[in-house]
C-alpha positions as CSV (number, residue, x, y, z in Angstrom):
1,M,88.8,148.9,79.7
2,S,90.5,145.7,78.6
3,L,91.8,145.1,75.1
4,L,89.1,142.5,74.6
5,E,86.4,145.1,75.4
6,L,88.0,147.5,73.0
7,V,87.8,145.0,70.2
8,G,84.1,144.6,70.9
9,W,83.5,148.3,70.9
10,V,85.5,148.7,67.6
11,G,83.5,145.9,66.0
12,S,80.2,147.5,67.1
13,A,81.4,151.0,65.8
14,V,82.3,149.6,62.4
15,L,78.9,147.8,62.3
16,I,77.1,151.1,63.0
17,I,79.2,152.9,60.4
18,S,78.4,150.2,57.8
19,L,74.7,150.8,58.3
20,L,75.1,154.5,57.5
21,Q,76.5,153.7,54.0
22,T,74.5,154.6,50.9
23,R,76.7,152.5,48.5
24,V,75.8,148.8,48.7
25,M,79.3,147.5,48.1
26,R,80.8,149.8,50.8
27,F,78.1,148.6,53.1
28,R,78.8,144.9,52.4
29,V,82.6,145.3,52.8
30,L,82.3,147.3,56.1
31,N,79.6,144.9,57.4
32,T,81.8,141.9,56.6
33,A,84.7,143.5,58.5
34,S,82.6,144.2,61.5
35,C,81.1,140.7,61.5
36,V,84.6,139.2,61.4
37,V,85.7,141.3,64.4
38,L,82.5,140.6,66.3
39,T,82.8,136.9,65.6
40,A,86.3,136.9,67.2
41,Y,85.0,139.0,70.1
42,N,82.0,136.9,70.8
43,A,84.0,133.7,70.6
44,A,86.4,135.1,73.1
45,V,83.7,135.9,75.6
46,G,81.7,132.7,74.7
47,V,78.5,134.1,73.2
48,W,78.0,131.3,70.8
49,P,74.6,132.4,69.3
50,M,76.2,135.7,68.2
51,V,79.2,133.8,66.8
52,A,76.9,131.7,64.7
53,M,74.9,134.7,63.5
54,N,78.1,136.6,62.6
55,V,79.5,133.6,60.7
56,V,76.3,133.4,58.7
57,L,76.4,137.1,58.0
58,V,80.0,136.9,56.8
59,G,79.0,134.1,54.4
60,I,76.0,136.1,53.1
61,N,78.1,139.3,52.6
62,L,80.9,137.4,50.8
63,W,78.3,135.8,48.5
64,V,76.7,139.2,47.7
65,I,80.2,140.8,47.2
66,T,81.2,138.0,44.9
67,R,78.0,138.4,42.9
68,F,78.6,142.2,42.6
69,V,82.2,141.7,41.4
70,R,81.2,139.1,38.8
71,Q,78.4,141.3,37.5
72,R,80.2,144.7,37.5
73,H,80.8,144.6,33.7
74,D,77.4,143.0,32.8
75,T,75.2,145.7,31.3
76,H,72.1,143.7,32.0
77,A,72.8,143.8,35.8
78,Y,72.0,147.5,35.7
79,D,68.8,147.4,33.6
80,A,65.8,149.0,35.2
81,V,62.2,147.7,35.0
82,A,60.0,150.0,32.9
């Protein structure tokens, strides 16, 4: 197994681990990390549709993480609908 293949397997493993998370922030952080690794891997092997998808997912995850961080002290962010 080459180093490049190992990077692909590690990225896939982190992606699977991210999907097992029950905490949303941990899911987003792990999912972002896996998407970054898989973006590099797919670019190295030339799978451009997967590169594009992972770049978009990184952007979405970073947007959600930023929103969570900004709202962490906002009591209204945690209000439940009656």
